[in-house]
N, C-alpha and C positions, 0 to 999 in steps of 0.2 A: 410852255408855261403861260397859262391864260387866266380867264376868269372863272374856271371850276378847277382848280388845282387841288390835287390830294397829295399830302405829304405825309412822309414816316420819317422820323430819325433812326438812323442805323450807323454803323461804322463802315468805313470805306470797305473794309473786308467782308463784311455780310453783304454789302451792295455788290460786291463783285462776284460771290460767290453764291447767292441766292438765285436760282433761274427765276423766281416770280418777279425780279426785277430788271430781267432782261431786254425789256423795251421800256425803260424808265431812266430819267437822267438824275445826277446826285449833284445837289446844290447847298452849300453851306450846311453839311452834315444831314441833309435829309434828301429822301428819295422822291422824286417828284415825278407823278404819272404823267405822262406826255397826252394832250387831249387827242382823241380819236379824231381823225380825217374823215371828210365825206368821201362819196364816190368821185367828185371833181378833184378832191384833194389826191386820191390814188391815180387819178388819168394824169394830173398835172406832174406827180413824181414820176410816173412811167415814161412820160413826154421828155420830162428833163433828164434821166437815166438814159433814154435813146439817143438823146444830143449829145450827153458826156461821152457816151459809147462810141457815137460816129466820129467824134474830136480824137479819140484815144487810137482809134485806126491810124491816124497820120502822127499820133504822138505816143509811141508805145513805152517810153520810160515812164509815163504816169500811168496812174490807175485812178480808177472812180468807184464808188459804192453807196448804197443808201443805208442810212441808221449806221454810220461809221462811228464806233464808240471811240470818242475823244476824249484824252486826259489833260485837263486844262489846269493852271495854276493861277489864281486870283487873289492877289494880297495874301500870299502864303497858304492859302486854303485848297483844296484839291476840289475840282469839278469835274463832273463827266456829262458831255453833252453828246447828243446823236442828231446830228444833221440829216435832214430829209434826204439830200444828194450830196456828195461831196468828190473833189477832184484833189488827188495828192501828186506832186512831183517828189522825187528825192527823199522817200521815206526813210528814214534812219530809224526808227522805232524798232525796240527788240521786239523778237516773235512772242507773241501772247494775246492776251485779251482784249488789248485797247490800244488805240493809236496815240503815241506821244505829241501833244500839242494840236495845232488846228490845221486842217486841210489848207490848201491855197486857195481853193473856191469852195464856199461853203453856201447851200441853197437852203433856206428854209422857206416852207411853204405854209401859208397861214390855214390854219383849221378854224372853223367859225368861232370858237371859244377863246382863241388866241386873241391878244392884245395886241396892236402894233408895237405898243411901248415893249412888251415881253420880248417881243421878236429883236428889237433894237438893242435890248440887253445883253441877248445871246450874241448878236453879232460884236458887241462892245467885248466880250469874252473871248469870241475867236480872233478878233483883231490883237487883243492883249498878248495872245498865244501864237503869233505868226500869220495868220490868215492874210492874203494878200487881195483878196476882193469876196464880195458877199451879195448874194441876190436874197431878198425876199419876195416872194411871189404870192400875189393876192388874187386866186381862182375867180372870185365873185366878180372882182373889178376887171379882170384880165390884164393886169399891171405888174410890173415889176420894180421894186426899188432896187438900185444899184449902190452899194456902199464900198468904200476902200478906206483905209486907214487915214489918206491925207487930202482926199477929195471931198467936196460935197455930195450930199445924196441926189442921186439922179431918179428920175420917173421914167420908163419906158412902157407903150402902150403897143396896141395891136398895128401893125404898118412899120413899127421900128425895127431895129436889129441890136441885140445885145453884142458886144464884142469883150473879148478877154483884155485888150489892150496889152500894155508892157507886162500886167500880172499872168496874164495867161496867153500868150502870143498864139495868135491863128485861130482863137476861138470864135465863131459868129454865130449866134443862133437868133433867127427871127421870133419877136415875141408870139405871133402867131402859132408857130410850132409848139409852144408850151400847152398850148388850150386846143389842140386838135381834136 
C-alpha cells in the first residue's frame, strides 16, 4: 500500500471468493491492489525465500512462503495482508484459504511506489496479531529495517548479518545475500 493505491469497497466474502482479488490485500472494508515490484524486488524476494528455505532445512517444524494470505484483526475489523515472505512456527490455523494471525517472521520488500510509512503500518498490523520479528527490505538502498514488538528499529546494511535472536533461534542471514 503506497503512493498509487487502487481500492474497491467489497465484503469479506467477495474478497475471499473473487479470483480477481487473489493478489490484493483487504483493509478497512476495501480491496487494496499491491504495488507491482520491479525486477530487483523479484530478485530480492527470491533471495529471501532461498534464505528462509535454507533455514527450514534445519528447522523442519516451521514453514515459509511468499504472499501467505494472513487474516488479521485490528480494532475488531478484519484485514488480510500478503507479506512478501513469511516464516511460521506452530501453525494452528484450520485448513482453508488463509492463515489466521501473523507469521512469526514477516518480510516486506519495498516497491518503488511504497512509502516507508505504509510498510511500518503493515508491520504494526502484524505485531498486533502475534508477529515476533519483521524485516522491511529496501532494495535500492540495499538495507534492511529490523523491527520487533518491543525493541527499537535497527538498520542493517551490506557487511552486516541479520539474526533471528530469541524470536527465530538459529536464523542468520548476511544482508549481502538478499541482494546477490
